C-alpha positions in Angstrom: 0.0 0.0 0.0 2.9 2.4 0.8 4.3 2.2 -2.7 0.9 2.6 -4.3 0.2 5.6 -2.2 3.6 7.1 -3.1 2.8 6.6 -6.8 -0.6 8.4 -6.4 1.0 11.2 -4.4 3.6 11.7 -7.1 0.9 12.0 -9.8 -1.2 14.3 -7.6 1.8 16.5 -7.0 2.6 16.8 -10.7 -1.0 17.7 -11.4 -1.1 20.4 -8.7 2.3 21.7 -9.9 1.0 22.0 -13.5 -2.2 23.7 -12.4 -4.3 20.7 -13.4 -6.6 20.8 -10.4 -9.5 18.8 -11.7 -7.1 16.1 -12.8 -5.5 16.1 -9.4 -8.9 15.5 -7.9 -9.5 12.6 -10.4 -6.2 11.1 -9.1 -7.4 11.5 -5.5 -10.7 9.7 -6.4 -8.7 6.9 -8.1 -6.5 6.5 -5.0 -9.6 6.2 -2.8 -10.9 3.5 -5.0 -7.7 1.5 -5.6 -6.1 1.8 -2.2 -9.2 1.5 -0.1 -11.6 -0.3 -2.3 -14.3 2.3 -1.8 -15.9 5.1 -3.8 -14.5 8.5 -2.9 -17.9 10.0 -2.3 -18.7 7.4 0.3 -15.5 8.3 2.2 -16.3 12.0 1.9 -19.7 11.4 3.4 -18.5 9.7 6.6 -17.4 11.4 9.8 -13.7 11.1 10.7 -14.4 8.6 13.6 -16.4 6.2 11.4 -13.9 6.6 8.6 -11.0 5.8 10.9 -12.8 2.8 12.3 -13.4 1.4 8.8 -9.6 1.6 8.1 -8.8 -1.1 10.8 -5.1 -0.3 10.6 -3.0 2.7 11.4 -1.3 2.7 8.0 -4.6 2.7 6.1 -5.9 5.5 8.4 -2.8 7.5 7.7 -3.3 7.0 3.9 -6.9 8.3 4.3 -5.7 11.3 6.2 -3.0 12.0 3.6 -5.6 11.9 0.8 -7.7 14.4 2.8 -4.6 16.7 3.0 -4.1 16.4 -0.8 -7.7 17.3 -1.4 -7.4 20.2 1.0 -4.4 21.5 -0.9 -6.2 21.3 -4.2 -9.2 23.2 -2.7 -6.8 25.9 -1.4 -5.1 26.2 -4.8 -8.6 26.7 -6.4 -9.4 29.4 -3.9 -12.0 27.2 -2.1 -11.0 28.1 1.5 -14.1 26.4 3.1 -13.3 23.2 1.3 -9.6 23.4 2.2 -10.5 23.9 5.9 -13.0 21.0 5.8 -10.5 18.6 4.4 -7.6 19.8 6.6 -9.8 19.4 9.7 -10.9 15.9 8.5 -7.3 14.9 8.0 -6.3 16.2 11.4 -9.2 14.3 13.1 -8.3 11.1 11.3 -4.6 11.4 12.2 -5.5 12.1 15.8 -8.0 9.3 16.0 -5.5 6.8 14.5 -3.2 7.6 17.4 -6.0 6.7 19.8 -7.5 3.8 18.0 -4.5 1.8 16.8 -1.7 0.8 19.0 1.7 2.1 17.9 4.2 -0.3 16.7 6.5 2.4 15.6 7.5 5.9 16.5 4.5 8.3 16.4 6.6 11.3 15.4 5.6 11.0 11.7 1.9 11.2 12.6 2.5 14.1 15.1 4.5 15.9 12.4 1.6 15.5 10.0 -0.8 17.0 12.5 1.6 20.0 13.1 1.8 20.5 9.3 -2.0 20.5 9.0 -2.2 23.1 11.8 0.1 25.3 9.8 -2.0 24.8 6.8 -5.1 25.7 8.7 -3.4 28.8 10.2 -2.4 29.8 6.7 -6.0 29.8 5.4 -7.7 31.4 8.4 -9.1 34.8 7.4 
């Protein structure tokens, strides 16, 4: 899953860099489907606690949170501040919940760093 996520993130980054925001969103949708076996709209409709619970593993929850961050970035690049805030907050809640729900087998510093980065992103879009 880690390699697949990395491949998707690379394609999403290229699309964002090239200003191809709709295509970046298409890549995010494809990642939801391929990595998690579910339709993106289903995931978007679930609250963070339910979504994290469906993941059943910390790595999968972190992948979900990362995709939410990517969607937040695209929203911000398109000037959709409300959308960016929504997806950053979802990502933060999923990362936080994954720390609570799934016992750590590794250092939590990566997840904590992701939460700090999300907080910076939220601070940057606050009017």
